[in-house]
C-alpha positions as CSV (number, residue, x, y, z in Angstrom):
1,M,-58.0,-358.9,83.9
2,N,-57.4,-355.9,86.2
3,E,-54.8,-354.2,84.0
4,T,-55.2,-350.5,83.8
5,I,-55.6,-348.9,80.4
6,D,-52.2,-347.1,80.7
7,D,-50.5,-350.5,81.2
8,M,-52.2,-352.2,78.2
9,S,-50.3,-353.0,75.0
10,F,-51.7,-351.6,71.8
11,E,-53.1,-355.0,70.9
12,T,-54.8,-355.5,74.2
13,A,-56.3,-352.0,74.2
14,L,-57.5,-352.4,70.6
15,L,-59.2,-355.7,71.5
16,A,-60.8,-354.1,74.6
17,L,-62.0,-351.2,72.4
18,E,-63.5,-353.5,69.9
19,E,-65.3,-355.4,72.7
20,T,-66.6,-352.1,74.1
21,V,-67.9,-351.0,70.8
22,A,-69.7,-354.4,70.3
23,Q,-71.3,-354.0,73.7
24,L,-72.5,-350.5,72.9
25,E,-73.8,-351.5,69.6
26,S,-75.8,-354.4,71.2
27,G,-78.3,-351.9,72.6
28,N,-78.9,-354.0,75.6
29,L,-77.4,-351.6,78.2
30,T,-78.9,-349.1,80.5
31,L,-78.1,-345.4,79.8
32,E,-75.7,-345.3,82.7
33,A,-73.9,-348.5,81.6
34,S,-73.7,-347.1,78.0
35,L,-72.2,-343.8,79.3
36,S,-69.7,-345.7,81.4
37,L,-68.7,-347.9,78.5
38,F,-68.5,-344.9,76.2
39,E,-66.1,-343.2,78.5
40,R,-64.0,-346.3,78.7
41,G,-64.0,-346.5,74.9
42,Q,-62.8,-342.9,74.7
43,Q,-59.9,-343.7,77.1
44,L,-59.0,-346.8,75.2
45,A,-59.0,-344.9,71.9
46,A,-56.8,-342.2,73.3
47,H,-54.4,-344.8,74.6
48,C,-54.3,-346.5,71.2
49,N,-53.6,-343.2,69.5
50,K,-50.8,-342.4,71.9
51,L,-49.2,-345.7,71.3
52,L,-49.5,-345.3,67.5
53,D,-48.0,-341.8,67.8
54,Q,-45.1,-343.2,69.7
55,A,-44.6,-345.9,67.2
56,Q,-44.7,-343.4,64.3
57,L,-42.1,-341.3,66.0
58,R,-39.8,-344.3,66.4
59,V,-40.2,-345.1,62.7
60,D,-39.6,-341.4,61.8
61,Q,-36.3,-341.5,63.8
62,L,-34.9,-344.5,61.8
63,T,-32.4,-343.8,59.1
64,E,-32.1,-345.9,56.0
65,D,-29.3,-347.9,57.8
66,G,-31.7,-348.7,60.7
67,E,-29.9,-346.3,63.1
68,I,-32.1,-344.2,65.4
69,I,-31.6,-340.4,65.2
70,T,-32.8,-337.8,67.5
71,L,-35.2,-335.4,65.9
72,S,-35.3,-331.9,67.2
73,P,-38.7,-330.3,67.6
74,T,-39.7,-327.9,64.9
């Protein structure tokens, strides 16, 4: 799969992050490969956090009736 991190769904990015962590924990990598995977893991984690923040904002904008309201920045 040649999908970029920014194009990944939350579920895909989370799975990729879990796989990255498993590879890092295996201890069978060179230092350079470990650093590369660590950087990718950081990018995946940041992407997951961004998507979670966006989802939380959508939930925060819902009224009890299910209508979406626009929140003004505080």
